[in-house]
C-alpha positions as CSV (number, residue, x, y, z in Angstrom):
1,M,41.5,74.5,159.6
2,T,42.6,71.1,160.7
3,A,44.2,71.7,164.1
4,C,44.4,74.0,167.1
5,I,46.8,74.9,169.8
6,V,45.2,73.8,173.1
7,G,48.1,74.4,175.5
8,W,51.6,75.7,175.8
9,A,54.7,76.3,178.0
10,H,57.7,78.6,177.7
11,T,60.9,78.9,179.7
12,P,62.8,82.2,180.1
13,F,65.3,82.7,177.3
14,G,68.9,83.6,178.0
15,R,71.9,82.1,179.7
16,L,70.2,79.4,181.8
17,E,72.7,78.2,184.4
18,G,72.2,74.6,185.6
19,E,70.0,73.6,182.7
20,T,70.6,71.1,180.0
21,V,68.8,70.3,176.7
22,E,67.2,67.4,178.6
23,S,66.0,69.4,181.5
24,L,64.6,72.1,179.3
25,V,62.7,69.6,177.2
26,V,61.2,67.8,180.1
27,R,60.2,71.0,181.8
28,V,58.2,72.5,178.9
29,A,56.7,69.2,177.8
30,S,55.4,68.6,181.3
31,E,54.0,72.1,181.7
32,A,52.4,72.2,178.3
33,L,50.4,69.0,179.0
34,V,49.2,70.5,182.3
35,D,48.3,73.8,180.6
36,A,46.3,71.9,177.9
37,G,44.6,69.6,180.4
38,V,45.7,66.6,178.4
39,P,47.1,63.5,180.1
40,A,50.3,62.2,178.7
41,R,48.7,58.9,177.8
42,D,46.4,60.7,175.3
43,I,49.4,62.0,173.2
44,D,49.5,60.3,169.8
45,E,52.7,61.7,168.5
46,I,55.7,63.8,169.7
47,V,57.8,66.2,167.5
48,L,61.0,67.8,168.8
49,G,62.5,70.8,167.0
50,H,66.3,70.8,167.8
51,F,68.8,72.4,165.5
52,N,71.9,71.4,167.5
53,G,74.6,71.8,164.8
54,G,77.2,71.0,167.4
55,F,75.8,73.0,170.3
56,S,75.0,69.9,172.3
57,Q,77.0,66.7,172.6
58,Q,73.8,64.8,172.9
59,D,72.4,64.2,169.4
60,F,69.4,61.9,168.7
61,T,67.2,63.9,171.1
62,A,63.6,63.1,170.2
63,S,63.3,60.5,173.0
64,L,64.2,63.0,175.6
65,V,60.6,64.2,175.5
66,L,59.5,60.8,176.8
67,Q,61.2,61.5,180.1
68,A,58.5,64.1,180.9
69,S,56.1,61.2,181.8
70,P,56.2,57.4,181.9
71,D,53.0,57.5,179.9
72,L,54.8,58.9,176.9
73,R,56.9,55.7,176.6
74,F,56.3,53.9,173.2
75,K,54.7,57.0,171.6
76,R,55.9,58.0,168.2
77,A,58.7,60.6,168.5
78,S,60.7,62.4,165.8
79,R,63.2,65.2,165.7
80,V,63.1,67.8,162.9
81,E,65.5,70.5,161.8
82,N,65.2,73.4,159.3
83,A,67.8,75.9,160.4
84,C,66.4,78.8,162.4
85,A,62.9,77.8,161.3
86,T,63.3,74.4,163.1
87,G,60.5,75.2,165.7
88,S,58.0,76.0,163.0
89,A,59.1,72.9,161.0
90,A,58.2,70.8,164.1
91,I,54.8,72.4,164.4
92,H,54.1,71.7,160.7
93,Q,55.0,68.1,161.2
94,G,52.5,67.9,164.0
95,L,49.8,69.6,161.8
96,K,50.4,67.1,159.0
97,A,50.0,64.2,161.4
98,I,46.6,65.5,162.5
99,A,45.6,66.4,158.9
100,A,46.4,62.9,157.8
101,N,44.3,61.4,160.6
102,S,47.3,59.6,162.0
103,A,47.2,61.6,165.2
104,R,44.5,63.4,167.2
105,I,46.8,65.1,169.8
106,V,50.4,66.0,169.2
107,L,53.0,67.4,171.6
108,V,55.5,69.7,169.9
109,V,58.7,70.9,171.7
110,G,61.4,73.3,170.6
111,V,64.7,73.6,172.3
112,E,68.3,74.9,172.1
113,Q,71.2,75.3,174.5
114,M,73.8,77.7,172.9
115,T,75.5,79.6,175.7
116,T,77.7,76.7,176.9
117,T,79.5,76.8,173.5
118,P,82.6,79.0,173.0
119,G,82.0,82.1,170.9
120,P,84.0,81.1,167.8
121,E,82.3,77.7,167.7
122,I,78.9,79.4,167.9
123,G,79.6,81.2,164.7
124,R,80.9,78.1,163.0
125,N,77.8,76.1,164.1
126,L,75.4,78.7,162.8
127,L,77.2,78.9,159.5
128,K,76.2,75.3,158.9
129,A,72.9,76.8,158.0
130,S,74.4,78.6,155.1
131,Y,75.5,77.3,151.7
132,V,78.9,76.2,153.0
133,R,80.5,75.8,149.5
134,E,80.2,79.5,148.8
135,E,79.4,81.2,152.1
136,A,81.3,79.5,155.0
137,D,84.3,81.9,154.7
138,I,82.2,85.1,155.1
139,E,83.8,86.9,158.0
140,G,81.6,87.3,161.1
141,G,79.4,84.2,160.7
142,F,75.7,84.8,160.1
143,A,76.2,88.4,161.3
144,G,78.6,88.7,158.5
145,I,76.1,87.3,156.0
146,F,73.4,89.7,157.1
147,G,75.9,92.5,157.4
148,K,76.7,91.9,153.7
149,I,72.9,91.9,152.9
150,A,72.5,95.2,154.8
151,A,75.4,96.8,152.9
152,L,73.8,95.8,149.6
153,Y,70.4,97.1,150.8
154,F,72.0,100.4,151.7
155,Q,73.7,100.5,148.3
156,R,70.4,100.0,146.5
157,W,68.0,102.0,148.7
158,G,70.2,104.4,150.6
159,D,71.5,104.5,154.2
160,Q,69.0,102.9,156.5
161,S,70.8,103.2,159.8
162,D,68.0,105.3,161.3
163,A,65.4,102.6,160.4
164,L,67.5,99.8,161.8
165,A,68.0,101.7,165.1
166,R,64.2,102.3,165.3
167,I,63.6,98.6,164.9
168,A,66.1,97.7,167.6
169,A,64.6,100.4,169.9
170,K,61.0,99.3,169.3
171,N,61.7,95.6,170.0
172,H,63.8,96.3,173.1
173,K,61.0,98.6,174.4
174,N,58.5,95.8,173.7
175,G,60.7,93.2,175.3
176,V,60.5,95.0,178.7
177,A,57.0,93.6,179.0
178,N,57.9,90.0,178.1
179,P,58.7,87.9,181.2
180,F,60.5,85.4,179.0
181,A,62.8,87.8,177.3
182,Q,66.5,87.6,177.6
183,I,67.0,91.4,177.7
184,R,64.2,93.4,179.4
185,K,65.7,96.9,179.0
186,D,64.5,99.8,176.9
187,F,67.8,101.1,175.3
188,G,66.1,103.9,173.4
189,Y,66.7,105.1,169.9
190,E,69.8,107.2,170.5
191,F,71.7,104.3,172.1
192,C,70.8,101.9,169.2
193,R,71.6,104.5,166.6
194,A,75.1,105.4,167.8
195,E,78.2,103.3,167.5
196,S,79.9,103.1,170.9
197,E,82.0,101.0,173.1
198,K,78.8,99.3,174.5
199,N,77.3,99.1,171.0
200,P,80.2,98.4,168.6
201,R,80.0,97.6,164.9
202,V,79.7,93.9,164.4
203,A,79.6,93.3,160.6
204,G,79.0,95.7,157.7
205,P,76.6,98.5,159.0
206,L,75.2,96.2,161.7
207,K,76.0,97.1,165.4
208,R,75.5,94.9,168.4
209,T,71.9,96.2,168.9
210,D,71.1,95.0,165.3
211,C,71.9,91.4,166.2
212,S,69.7,88.8,168.0
213,L,71.1,87.0,171.0
214,V,72.9,83.7,171.7
215,S,70.3,82.0,174.0
216,D,69.2,78.9,175.8
217,G,65.5,78.1,176.1
218,A,62.6,75.9,175.2
219,A,58.9,76.2,174.4
220,A,56.2,73.6,173.7
221,V,52.6,73.5,172.4
222,V,50.0,70.8,172.4
223,L,48.1,70.5,169.1
224,A,44.7,68.8,168.7
225,D,42.2,68.3,165.9
226,V,39.4,70.8,166.0
227,A,36.7,68.5,167.4
228,T,39.0,67.5,170.3
229,A,40.2,71.1,170.8
230,L,36.6,72.3,171.3
231,K,36.1,69.9,174.1
232,L,39.2,71.3,176.0
233,G,39.7,74.6,177.8
234,K,40.9,76.7,174.9
235,A,41.4,76.4,171.2
236,I,43.6,78.6,168.9
237,A,43.0,77.5,165.4
238,F,45.3,77.6,162.4
239,R,43.6,79.6,159.7
240,A,46.7,79.0,157.6
241,A,50.0,77.3,157.9
242,E,52.3,77.6,154.8
243,H,55.8,76.5,154.2
244,V,57.9,77.8,151.2
245,Q,61.5,76.6,150.6
246,D,63.9,78.5,148.4
247,F,67.3,77.9,147.0
248,L,70.1,77.6,149.6
249,P,72.9,79.5,147.7
250,M,72.5,83.3,148.0
251,S,74.1,83.5,144.5
252,K,71.0,81.9,143.0
253,R,68.6,84.6,144.4
254,D,68.2,88.3,144.8
255,V,68.7,88.3,148.6
256,L,67.2,91.8,148.9
257,K,63.7,90.6,147.9
258,L,63.2,87.7,150.3
259,E,61.0,86.1,147.7
260,G,60.4,82.9,149.8
261,C,59.0,85.1,152.6
262,S,56.8,87.0,150.1
263,E,55.5,83.7,148.6
264,A,54.8,82.2,152.1
265,W,52.8,85.3,153.2
266,K,50.9,85.4,149.8
267,R,49.9,81.8,150.2
268,A,49.0,82.0,153.9
269,L,46.8,85.1,153.5
270,A,45.0,83.5,150.6
271,S,44.5,80.3,152.5
272,A,43.2,82.2,155.5
273,G,40.9,84.3,153.3
274,V,42.2,87.5,154.9
275,Q,44.4,90.5,154.0
276,L,47.5,91.7,155.9
277,S,45.4,94.6,157.2
278,D,43.1,92.2,158.9
279,L,45.8,90.9,161.3
280,S,45.9,92.3,164.8
281,F,49.7,91.8,165.1
282,V,52.7,89.9,163.7
283,E,55.5,88.1,165.3
284,T,58.3,88.1,162.7
285,H,61.8,86.7,162.5
286,D,64.1,89.6,163.4
287,C,67.4,87.6,163.6
288,F,68.9,90.9,162.5
289,T,67.2,94.3,162.3
290,I,67.8,94.4,158.5
291,A,65.8,91.2,158.3
292,E,62.7,92.8,159.9
293,L,63.1,95.8,157.7
294,M,63.1,93.7,154.6
295,E,60.2,91.5,155.9
296,Y,58.0,94.6,156.0
297,E,58.4,94.8,152.3
298,A,58.1,91.0,151.7
299,M,54.9,90.7,153.6
300,G,53.4,93.6,151.6
301,L,53.1,96.2,154.3
302,V,55.1,98.7,152.3
303,P,56.5,98.7,148.7
304,E,60.0,97.4,147.9
305,G,62.8,99.6,149.2
306,Q,60.4,101.6,151.5
307,G,60.7,99.5,154.7
308,A,61.7,102.6,156.6
309,R,58.2,104.0,156.0
310,A,56.7,101.4,158.3
311,L,58.7,102.9,161.1
312,T,58.5,106.6,160.3
313,E,54.7,106.3,159.9
314,G,54.3,104.3,163.1
315,L,52.7,101.3,161.3
316,T,54.5,98.6,163.4
317,G,54.6,100.2,166.8
318,K,52.6,98.5,169.6
319,D,49.8,101.0,169.2
320,G,50.1,101.1,165.4
321,P,47.8,99.6,162.7
322,L,50.0,96.4,162.6
323,P,52.1,95.9,165.7
324,V,55.2,93.8,164.8
325,N,57.0,91.8,167.5
326,P,55.0,92.9,170.6
327,S,57.1,90.2,172.4
328,G,60.3,92.0,171.6
329,G,61.1,89.6,168.9
330,L,64.3,87.6,168.6
331,K,66.1,90.9,169.2
332,A,65.0,91.2,172.9
333,K,63.5,87.8,173.6
334,G,66.5,85.8,172.4
335,H,66.9,83.2,169.7
336,P,67.5,79.6,170.9
337,I,67.4,78.2,167.4
338,G,65.1,75.2,167.8
339,A,62.8,76.9,170.3
340,T,62.1,80.1,168.3
341,G,59.3,79.0,166.0
342,V,57.5,77.2,168.9
343,S,57.9,80.3,171.0
344,M,56.3,82.5,168.3
345,H,53.3,80.2,168.2
346,A,53.0,80.0,172.0
347,L,53.2,83.8,172.4
348,T,50.7,84.4,169.6
349,A,48.3,82.0,171.3
350,M,48.7,83.9,174.6
351,Q,47.8,87.1,172.8
352,L,44.7,85.7,171.2
353,M,43.6,84.3,174.6
354,G,44.1,87.7,176.2
355,K,46.7,86.2,178.4
356,A,49.8,88.1,177.3
357,G,50.0,90.3,180.3
358,D,51.9,93.6,179.7
359,M,52.6,92.4,176.2
360,Q,48.9,92.3,175.3
361,I,47.6,93.9,172.1
362,R,44.1,95.3,172.6
363,N,41.3,93.3,170.9
364,A,43.7,90.8,169.3
365,T,41.7,88.5,167.0
366,L,44.1,87.4,164.3
367,G,47.8,86.8,164.7
368,G,50.4,86.4,162.0
369,I,53.8,84.6,162.4
370,F,56.8,84.5,160.1
371,N,59.7,82.2,161.0
372,M,62.7,82.0,158.7
373,G,65.6,79.6,158.3
374,G,68.8,80.9,156.7
375,T,68.5,83.9,154.4
376,A,64.8,83.4,153.7
377,V,65.5,79.8,152.6
378,A,63.0,78.1,154.9
379,N,59.9,80.3,155.2
380,Y,57.0,79.5,157.5
381,V,53.9,81.7,157.9
382,S,51.0,80.9,160.2
383,V,47.7,82.8,160.7
384,L,46.1,82.0,164.1
385,E,42.6,82.7,165.4
386,R,40.9,81.9,168.7
387,I,37.8,79.8,168.3
388,K,37.3,78.9,172.0
């Protein structure tokens, strides 16, 4: 391990009236420094995760973080982007700076403001994270892409509508306990399973309850090398942090296997020296319920084509052997693109500190995170453990 999370901050996710990318960035940056007990003058590097893709007129946003404190002026600051895994990409950039001994303390911020963009533009902006040459004309935007994947999965492994509804119901039930979640309502399995006026079909077999939300929000973490972290109030160490990038075109891959996800998990567990069964919980990238179902298989929880078993056997429930998305996931929490990966790390750190409130998993010691960009193109897995 080369670095630890020593502080964090998190806004609510949702339609945040009166906020801007700038105000969200400044808010979480300021709060994370306070939470870490680190003065702004001690920050060596700043990394901002911001997808943008047309959502904000203000591009070139790295320097917005400096406005959290005059003492951040003249600090190194960069913006990174890797589709829906942008937040984790920012965290990895910070980890690399610490591992290279070019920074001792790094401030990482993730942000997105999406709700001020008209609906049709949202779909077009998100499709920029696909292989435009072949996939830009798929009807329904990214919902259409994952709707197509779901239809192919159903064709290969049978109708999985029950499993998708169970995932949606599980994550919405978990989201009730998350004070940052965009939707804090337990819809129940029956509502999520049935197509209705309030839960219409969106793309392929996917209904509205199968799709993550258009959101505004921000999160931040402060990273420090281990020696520095142990002198501060808390230290959540990275047992592993792995990044695997796959081909962009879906035509070059079997999209039902999420091989990049599998490889990232394989490397992370080996690096951490643990097995999947050693983890206390996982926060995984449920941009659509079909993604979470397939991720059960990709992480090795169940064999290929048997994702539904994880639900029928209660493996991923909050009281199960491996709770998945105790935060409610992207499904209930929301998915402000650049903030999502940072949010996952912040919420996992809260769990490991025993500070997750009603979301808390009992006796949580090891937390796993999977953040995905595109259709398992950018794949990031972290394994976190509290050491102070």
